[in-house]
mmCIF file of the C-alpha atoms, coordinates in Angstrom:
data_MODEL
# 
_entry.id   MODEL 
# 
loop_
_atom_site.group_PDB 
_atom_site.id 
_atom_site.type_symbol 
_atom_site.label_atom_id 
_atom_site.label_alt_id 
_atom_site.label_comp_id 
_atom_site.label_asym_id 
_atom_site.label_entity_id 
_atom_site.label_seq_id 
_atom_site.pdbx_PDB_ins_code 
_atom_site.Cartn_x 
_atom_site.Cartn_y 
_atom_site.Cartn_z 
_atom_site.occupancy 
_atom_site.B_iso_or_equiv 
_atom_site.pdbx_formal_charge 
_atom_site.auth_seq_id 
_atom_site.auth_comp_id 
_atom_site.auth_asym_id 
_atom_site.auth_atom_id 
_atom_site.pdbx_PDB_model_num 
ATOM 1   C CA . MET A 1 1   ? 134.408 106.048 96.498  1.00 0.00 ? 1   MET A CA 1 
ATOM 2   C CA . THR A 1 2   ? 135.121 109.647 97.514  1.00 0.00 ? 2   THR A CA 1 
ATOM 3   C CA . SER A 1 3   ? 135.988 110.670 100.994 1.00 0.00 ? 3   SER A CA 1 
ATOM 4   C CA . HIS A 1 4   ? 132.814 112.677 101.387 1.00 0.00 ? 4   HIS A CA 1 
ATOM 5   C CA . SER A 1 5   ? 130.702 109.708 100.620 1.00 0.00 ? 5   SER A CA 1 
ATOM 6   C CA . GLN A 1 6   ? 132.046 107.813 103.604 1.00 0.00 ? 6   GLN A CA 1 
ATOM 7   C CA . ARG A 1 7   ? 130.650 110.459 106.212 1.00 0.00 ? 7   ARG A CA 1 
ATOM 8   C CA . LYS A 1 8   ? 129.254 109.230 109.543 1.00 0.00 ? 8   LYS A CA 1 
ATOM 9   C CA . ILE A 1 9   ? 125.521 109.017 109.738 1.00 0.00 ? 9   ILE A CA 1 
ATOM 10  C CA . ARG A 1 10  ? 122.712 107.867 112.016 1.00 0.00 ? 10  ARG A CA 1 
ATOM 11  C CA . LEU A 1 11  ? 120.311 105.235 110.642 1.00 0.00 ? 11  LEU A CA 1 
ATOM 12  C CA . VAL A 1 12  ? 116.809 104.421 111.718 1.00 0.00 ? 12  VAL A CA 1 
ATOM 13  C CA . TRP A 1 13  ? 114.939 101.090 111.042 1.00 0.00 ? 13  TRP A CA 1 
ATOM 14  C CA . GLU A 1 14  ? 111.305 102.368 111.228 1.00 0.00 ? 14  GLU A CA 1 
ATOM 15  C CA . MET A 1 15  ? 108.824 99.937  112.753 1.00 0.00 ? 15  MET A CA 1 
ATOM 16  C CA . LYS A 1 16  ? 105.314 99.787  111.306 1.00 0.00 ? 16  LYS A CA 1 
ATOM 17  C CA . PRO A 1 17  ? 102.727 101.457 113.586 1.00 0.00 ? 17  PRO A CA 1 
ATOM 18  C CA . ASP A 1 18  ? 100.749 99.266  115.987 1.00 0.00 ? 18  ASP A CA 1 
ATOM 19  C CA . THR A 1 19  ? 103.375 96.558  116.090 1.00 0.00 ? 19  THR A CA 1 
ATOM 20  C CA . GLY A 1 20  ? 104.431 97.393  119.625 1.00 0.00 ? 20  GLY A CA 1 
ATOM 21  C CA . TRP A 1 21  ? 108.077 97.672  118.426 1.00 0.00 ? 21  TRP A CA 1 
ATOM 22  C CA . GLU A 1 22  ? 110.126 100.671 118.696 1.00 0.00 ? 22  GLU A CA 1 
ATOM 23  C CA . ASP A 1 23  ? 112.246 102.149 116.037 1.00 0.00 ? 23  ASP A CA 1 
ATOM 24  C CA . GLU A 1 24  ? 115.875 100.912 116.041 1.00 0.00 ? 24  GLU A CA 1 
ATOM 25  C CA . TYR A 1 25  ? 118.793 103.349 115.604 1.00 0.00 ? 25  TYR A CA 1 
ATOM 26  C CA . TYR A 1 26  ? 122.308 102.621 114.411 1.00 0.00 ? 26  TYR A CA 1 
ATOM 27  C CA . ASP A 1 27  ? 125.476 104.531 113.738 1.00 0.00 ? 27  ASP A CA 1 
ATOM 28  C CA . GLY A 1 28  ? 126.995 103.925 110.286 1.00 0.00 ? 28  GLY A CA 1 
ATOM 29  C CA . ILE A 1 29  ? 128.704 105.484 107.389 1.00 0.00 ? 29  ILE A CA 1 
ATOM 30  C CA . LEU A 1 30  ? 127.165 106.528 103.963 1.00 0.00 ? 30  LEU A CA 1 
ATOM 31  C CA . VAL A 1 31  ? 128.938 104.808 101.180 1.00 0.00 ? 31  VAL A CA 1 
ATOM 32  C CA . ARG A 1 32  ? 126.855 105.926 98.376  1.00 0.00 ? 32  ARG A CA 1 
ATOM 33  C CA . GLU A 1 33  ? 123.959 108.253 97.959  1.00 0.00 ? 33  GLU A CA 1 
ATOM 34  C CA . TYR A 1 34  ? 121.511 105.403 98.606  1.00 0.00 ? 34  TYR A CA 1 
ATOM 35  C CA . GLY A 1 35  ? 123.785 102.920 100.546 1.00 0.00 ? 35  GLY A CA 1 
ATOM 36  C CA . ALA A 1 36  ? 125.159 102.769 104.024 1.00 0.00 ? 36  ALA A CA 1 
ATOM 37  C CA . LEU A 1 37  ? 127.111 100.317 106.283 1.00 0.00 ? 37  LEU A CA 1 
ATOM 38  C CA . TYR A 1 38  ? 126.243 99.921  109.883 1.00 0.00 ? 38  TYR A CA 1 
ATOM 39  C CA . ARG A 1 39  ? 127.072 97.470  112.652 1.00 0.00 ? 39  ARG A CA 1 
ATOM 40  C CA . LEU A 1 40  ? 124.497 95.081  114.001 1.00 0.00 ? 40  LEU A CA 1 
ATOM 41  C CA . GLU A 1 41  ? 124.130 94.357  117.830 1.00 0.00 ? 41  GLU A CA 1 
ATOM 42  C CA . GLU A 1 42  ? 125.927 91.084  117.474 1.00 0.00 ? 42  GLU A CA 1 
ATOM 43  C CA . GLY A 1 43  ? 128.808 92.811  115.817 1.00 0.00 ? 43  GLY A CA 1 
ATOM 44  C CA . ASN A 1 44  ? 128.673 92.061  112.087 1.00 0.00 ? 44  ASN A CA 1 
ATOM 45  C CA . ALA A 1 45  ? 128.536 94.792  109.598 1.00 0.00 ? 45  ALA A CA 1 
ATOM 46  C CA . CYS A 1 46  ? 125.381 95.303  107.494 1.00 0.00 ? 46  CYS A CA 1 
ATOM 47  C CA . LEU A 1 47  ? 124.921 96.944  104.009 1.00 0.00 ? 47  LEU A CA 1 
ATOM 48  C CA . ALA A 1 48  ? 121.592 98.562  103.591 1.00 0.00 ? 48  ALA A CA 1 
ATOM 49  C CA . LEU A 1 49  ? 119.642 100.758 100.983 1.00 0.00 ? 49  LEU A CA 1 
ATOM 50  C CA . VAL A 1 50  ? 118.824 104.028 102.676 1.00 0.00 ? 50  VAL A CA 1 
ATOM 51  C CA . ALA A 1 51  ? 117.017 107.253 102.098 1.00 0.00 ? 51  ALA A CA 1 
ATOM 52  C CA . PRO A 1 52  ? 117.607 110.650 103.763 1.00 0.00 ? 52  PRO A CA 1 
ATOM 53  C CA . THR A 1 53  ? 115.076 111.923 106.319 1.00 0.00 ? 53  THR A CA 1 
ATOM 54  C CA . ALA A 1 54  ? 114.048 115.480 107.193 1.00 0.00 ? 54  ALA A CA 1 
ATOM 55  C CA . THR A 1 55  ? 116.669 115.366 109.936 1.00 0.00 ? 55  THR A CA 1 
ATOM 56  C CA . ASP A 1 56  ? 120.202 116.320 108.792 1.00 0.00 ? 56  ASP A CA 1 
ATOM 57  C CA . GLY A 1 57  ? 122.482 113.258 109.128 1.00 0.00 ? 57  GLY A CA 1 
ATOM 58  C CA . LEU A 1 58  ? 119.677 110.723 109.700 1.00 0.00 ? 58  LEU A CA 1 
ATOM 59  C CA . TYR A 1 59  ? 118.824 108.212 107.092 1.00 0.00 ? 59  TYR A CA 1 
ATOM 60  C CA . ARG A 1 60  ? 115.959 105.730 106.982 1.00 0.00 ? 60  ARG A CA 1 
ATOM 61  C CA . ILE A 1 61  ? 116.749 101.938 106.150 1.00 0.00 ? 61  ILE A CA 1 
ATOM 62  C CA . ASP A 1 62  ? 114.584 102.022 103.010 1.00 0.00 ? 62  ASP A CA 1 
ATOM 63  C CA . GLY A 1 63  ? 114.954 98.506  101.591 1.00 0.00 ? 63  GLY A CA 1 
ATOM 64  C CA . PRO A 1 64  ? 116.810 95.222  101.869 1.00 0.00 ? 64  PRO A CA 1 
ATOM 65  C CA . ASP A 1 65  ? 119.896 94.898  104.072 1.00 0.00 ? 65  ASP A CA 1 
ATOM 66  C CA . LEU A 1 66  ? 122.631 92.357  103.749 1.00 0.00 ? 66  LEU A CA 1 
ATOM 67  C CA . THR A 1 67  ? 124.540 91.052  106.853 1.00 0.00 ? 67  THR A CA 1 
ATOM 68  C CA . LEU A 1 68  ? 128.172 90.801  106.106 1.00 0.00 ? 68  LEU A CA 1 
ATOM 69  C CA . ILE A 1 69  ? 130.037 88.318  108.289 1.00 0.00 ? 69  ILE A CA 1 
ATOM 70  C CA . THR A 1 70  ? 132.796 90.555  109.330 1.00 0.00 ? 70  THR A CA 1 
ATOM 71  C CA . ARG A 1 71  ? 133.701 92.622  112.386 1.00 0.00 ? 71  ARG A CA 1 
ATOM 72  C CA . ASP A 1 72  ? 136.219 94.755  110.600 1.00 0.00 ? 72  ASP A CA 1 
ATOM 73  C CA . PRO A 1 73  ? 135.845 98.507  110.887 1.00 0.00 ? 73  PRO A CA 1 
ATOM 74  C CA . LEU A 1 74  ? 133.081 99.805  108.668 1.00 0.00 ? 74  LEU A CA 1 
ATOM 75  C CA . GLU A 1 75  ? 135.649 102.055 106.735 1.00 0.00 ? 75  GLU A CA 1 
ATOM 76  C CA . ASP A 1 76  ? 137.713 98.904  105.917 1.00 0.00 ? 76  ASP A CA 1 
ATOM 77  C CA . VAL A 1 77  ? 134.577 97.037  104.794 1.00 0.00 ? 77  VAL A CA 1 
ATOM 78  C CA . ALA A 1 78  ? 133.582 100.001 102.515 1.00 0.00 ? 78  ALA A CA 1 
ATOM 79  C CA . ARG A 1 79  ? 137.150 100.100 101.059 1.00 0.00 ? 79  ARG A CA 1 
ATOM 80  C CA . LEU A 1 80  ? 137.006 96.242  100.396 1.00 0.00 ? 80  LEU A CA 1 
ATOM 81  C CA . LEU A 1 81  ? 133.645 96.299  98.771  1.00 0.00 ? 81  LEU A CA 1 
ATOM 82  C CA . ASN A 1 82  ? 134.555 99.318  96.730  1.00 0.00 ? 82  ASN A CA 1 
ATOM 83  C CA . GLU A 1 83  ? 137.596 97.590  95.378  1.00 0.00 ? 83  GLU A CA 1 
ATOM 84  C CA . MET A 1 84  ? 135.883 94.319  94.759  1.00 0.00 ? 84  MET A CA 1 
ATOM 85  C CA . SER A 1 85  ? 134.699 93.786  91.138  1.00 0.00 ? 85  SER A CA 1 
ATOM 86  C CA . THR A 1 86  ? 131.134 92.802  90.591  1.00 0.00 ? 86  THR A CA 1 
ATOM 87  C CA . MET A 1 87  ? 132.253 89.496  89.413  1.00 0.00 ? 87  MET A CA 1 
ATOM 88  C CA . ASP A 1 88  ? 134.150 88.857  92.730  1.00 0.00 ? 88  ASP A CA 1 
ATOM 89  C CA . PHE A 1 89  ? 131.204 89.977  94.696  1.00 0.00 ? 89  PHE A CA 1 
ATOM 90  C CA . LEU A 1 90  ? 128.766 87.701  92.796  1.00 0.00 ? 90  LEU A CA 1 
ATOM 91  C CA . LEU A 1 91  ? 131.081 84.738  92.940  1.00 0.00 ? 91  LEU A CA 1 
ATOM 92  C CA . LYS A 1 92  ? 131.527 85.205  96.679  1.00 0.00 ? 92  LYS A CA 1 
ATOM 93  C CA . VAL A 1 93  ? 127.824 85.705  97.258  1.00 0.00 ? 93  VAL A CA 1 
ATOM 94  C CA . MET A 1 94  ? 126.252 83.089  94.974  1.00 0.00 ? 94  MET A CA 1 
ATOM 95  C CA . PRO A 1 95  ? 127.308 79.952  96.880  1.00 0.00 ? 95  PRO A CA 1 
ATOM 96  C CA . LYS A 1 96  ? 125.947 81.376  100.173 1.00 0.00 ? 96  LYS A CA 1 
ATOM 97  C CA . VAL A 1 97  ? 122.479 82.780  99.215  1.00 0.00 ? 97  VAL A CA 1 
ATOM 98  C CA . MET A 1 98  ? 119.516 81.707  97.030  1.00 0.00 ? 98  MET A CA 1 
ATOM 99  C CA . LEU A 1 99  ? 119.774 84.016  94.016  1.00 0.00 ? 99  LEU A CA 1 
ATOM 100 C CA . PRO A 1 100 ? 116.895 84.683  91.646  1.00 0.00 ? 100 PRO A CA 1 
ATOM 101 C CA . ASP A 1 101 ? 116.620 82.806  88.349  1.00 0.00 ? 101 ASP A CA 1 
ATOM 102 C CA . GLU A 1 102 ? 117.443 86.077  86.623  1.00 0.00 ? 102 GLU A CA 1 
ATOM 103 C CA . MET A 1 103 ? 119.039 89.349  87.679  1.00 0.00 ? 103 MET A CA 1 
ATOM 104 C CA . LEU A 1 104 ? 118.594 92.595  85.817  1.00 0.00 ? 104 LEU A CA 1 
ATOM 105 C CA . ILE A 1 105 ? 121.990 94.428  85.406  1.00 0.00 ? 105 ILE A CA 1 
# 
């Protein structure tokens, strides 16, 4: 992961119109062109798929997010995930979540 890919960004979780809910905003770091880490209100880190918006530095949460049970600084979480092999990640995640029968790799 290059140093420029961990730049600080603002994230928005856009609510659907007519739901009565307001958009939610978070501070985070961009860890890949399409991925970011941010901190949930309860303190855990969250990894999300994101897309840039028309506003510089603002990204829309654009797909699934995964809550990570850690309160470590986001930069430390990014470094840990970056250094973790895919096999390590899958073996750590598989016992905790319901995985699909097949996974396209």
